[in-house]
C-alpha positions as CSV (number, residue, x, y, z in Angstrom):
1,X,0.0,0.0,0.0
2,X,2.0,3.0,-1.3
3,X,-0.1,5.6,0.5
4,X,1.0,4.1,3.8
5,X,4.7,4.4,3.1
6,X,4.4,8.0,1.9
7,X,3.4,9.3,5.3
8,X,4.2,6.8,8.0
9,X,2.7,8.9,10.8
10,X,-0.6,9.3,9.0
11,X,-0.5,5.7,7.9
12,X,-0.1,4.6,11.5
13,X,-3.1,6.7,12.5
14,X,-5.1,5.5,9.6
15,X,-4.3,1.8,10.4
16,X,-5.2,2.4,14.0
17,X,-8.6,3.9,13.0
18,X,-9.3,1.1,10.6
19,X,-8.4,-1.5,13.2
20,X,-10.5,0.2,15.8
21,X,-13.5,0.4,13.4
22,X,-13.1,-3.3,12.5
23,X,-13.1,-4.3,16.2
24,X,-16.2,-2.1,16.9
25,X,-18.1,-3.4,14.0
26,X,-17.6,-7.1,14.8
27,X,-21.0,-8.9,14.7
28,X,-22.5,-10.0,18.0
29,X,-25.6,-11.8,18.9
30,X,-28.6,-9.8,20.1
31,X,-29.8,-10.1,23.6
32,X,-33.6,-9.6,23.6
33,X,-36.5,-10.5,25.9
34,X,-39.2,-12.7,24.3
35,X,-42.6,-14.1,25.1
36,X,-42.3,-17.5,26.9
37,X,-44.9,-20.2,26.5
38,X,-45.8,-20.0,30.2
39,X,-46.4,-16.2,29.9
40,X,-48.4,-16.7,26.7
41,X,-50.6,-19.3,28.4
42,X,-51.1,-17.0,31.4
43,X,-52.1,-14.1,29.1
44,X,-54.5,-16.2,27.2
45,X,-56.1,-17.5,30.4
46,X,-56.4,-14.0,31.8
47,X,-57.8,-12.7,28.5
48,X,-60.5,-15.3,28.4
49,X,-61.3,-14.7,32.1
50,X,-61.6,-11.0,31.5
51,X,-64.0,-11.6,28.6
52,X,-66.0,-14.2,30.6
53,X,-66.4,-11.8,33.5
54,X,-68.2,-9.4,31.1
55,X,-70.4,-12.2,29.9
56,X,-68.6,-12.3,26.5
57,X,-67.1,-15.2,24.5
58,X,-63.9,-14.8,22.5
59,X,-60.8,-16.1,20.8
60,X,-57.5,-15.1,22.4
61,X,-54.2,-15.5,20.6
62,X,-50.7,-14.7,21.9
63,X,-47.7,-14.4,19.6
64,X,-44.0,-13.9,20.4
65,X,-41.7,-11.1,19.2
66,X,-41.1,-13.0,15.9
67,X,-44.8,-13.3,15.2
68,X,-45.1,-17.0,16.0
69,X,-48.3,-18.2,17.6
70,X,-47.6,-19.6,21.1
71,X,-51.0,-19.9,22.7
72,X,-54.6,-19.8,21.5
73,X,-58.1,-20.5,22.9
74,X,-61.5,-20.2,21.3
75,X,-64.8,-20.4,23.1
76,X,-67.3,-22.8,21.7
77,X,-69.8,-20.1,20.9
78,X,-67.3,-18.1,18.7
79,X,-67.2,-18.4,14.9
80,X,-64.1,-20.0,13.5
81,X,-63.3,-16.9,11.4
82,X,-62.5,-15.1,14.6
83,X,-59.4,-17.3,15.2
84,X,-57.7,-16.0,12.1
85,X,-58.8,-12.4,13.0
86,X,-57.3,-12.7,16.5
87,X,-54.0,-13.9,15.2
88,X,-53.9,-11.1,12.6
89,X,-54.8,-8.5,15.2
90,X,-51.9,-9.7,17.4
91,X,-49.6,-9.6,14.4
92,X,-50.7,-6.0,13.5
93,X,-50.1,-4.9,17.1
94,X,-46.7,-6.6,17.2
95,X,-45.6,-5.3,13.8
96,X,-46.6,-1.7,14.4
97,X,-45.8,-1.7,18.2
98,X,-49.2,0.0,18.6
99,X,-52.7,-1.3,19.6
100,X,-54.4,-2.3,16.3
101,X,-57.3,0.0,17.0
102,X,-55.0,3.1,17.1
103,X,-53.1,1.9,14.1
104,X,-56.4,1.4,12.1
105,X,-57.6,4.8,13.2
106,X,-54.4,6.5,12.1
107,X,-54.3,4.5,8.8
108,X,-57.9,5.7,8.0
109,X,-56.8,9.3,8.5
110,X,-53.8,9.1,6.3
111,X,-54.5,8.8,2.5
112,X,-50.9,7.5,2.0
113,X,-51.8,4.5,4.2
114,X,-54.8,3.4,2.1
115,X,-53.0,0.4,0.8
116,X,-52.2,-1.1,4.2
117,X,-55.4,-3.1,4.0
118,X,-53.9,-5.0,1.1
119,X,-51.2,-6.6,3.3
120,X,-52.6,-10.0,4.1
121,X,-50.9,-10.4,7.5
122,X,-52.4,-7.1,8.9
123,X,-55.9,-6.6,10.1
124,X,-56.9,-2.9,10.5
125,X,-59.4,-3.3,13.4
126,X,-59.2,-3.1,17.1
127,X,-58.4,-6.0,19.4
128,X,-54.7,-6.4,19.1
129,X,-52.4,-5.1,21.9
130,X,-48.6,-5.2,22.1
131,X,-47.1,-6.9,25.2
132,X,-44.2,-4.8,26.5
133,X,-41.5,-5.3,29.1
134,X,-40.4,-1.7,29.6
135,X,-40.3,-0.2,26.2
136,X,-39.5,-3.5,24.5
137,X,-42.3,-5.2,22.6
138,X,-42.0,-9.0,23.3
139,X,-45.2,-10.2,21.7
140,X,-48.8,-9.3,21.4
141,X,-52.3,-10.5,22.2
142,X,-55.1,-10.5,19.7
143,X,-58.8,-11.0,20.6
144,X,-61.7,-11.6,18.4
145,X,-65.4,-12.4,18.7
146,X,-66.1,-10.6,22.0
147,X,-68.7,-8.3,20.5
148,X,-66.7,-5.6,18.8
149,X,-63.2,-4.2,18.7
150,X,-63.6,-2.1,21.9
151,X,-64.6,-5.2,23.9
152,X,-61.8,-7.3,22.3
153,X,-59.2,-4.7,23.2
154,X,-60.5,-4.2,26.7
155,X,-60.2,-8.0,27.5
156,X,-56.5,-7.9,26.2
157,X,-55.6,-4.8,28.2
158,X,-57.1,-6.2,31.4
159,X,-55.2,-9.4,30.9
160,X,-51.9,-7.6,30.4
161,X,-52.5,-5.5,33.5
162,X,-53.4,-8.6,35.6
163,X,-50.4,-10.7,34.4
164,X,-47.7,-8.1,34.0
165,X,-49.1,-5.3,36.3
166,X,-49.1,-2.8,33.5
167,X,-51.8,-1.9,31.0
168,X,-49.3,-0.9,28.2
């Protein structure tokens, strides 16, 4: 490398900077919190209990931070289409880190977001709530069939508050 021999002091400084950058940029595994199966089951149970306490029947789905379904329950009196809706509501809340009701409201107000309803994995309706540990989204709950998006969301929020002690 001829440019190094022309100015040894600058070359030394340049090599030191390159070596320092290479060391700082070395890949490392991520350390992230995630939804456990035990937590997912507890959240589903608490969600179903919250809905039942209001005299409502529902489907509750919990997914982990990667969008993988961990736990699901569907009451006997709830139509089977609500299962897919609950999973999609959870995925929408996870993907956007926002309750699906708020995301849907914001999307309807923004003309540039009109095409979001064409994304098959999203469902622009309330009932999906992100599950957070601090500010870190570790998964989401989706609820369907409880009699409307507001009821669906209320069951999920109550479950998160009961299990994690926070209604975020």
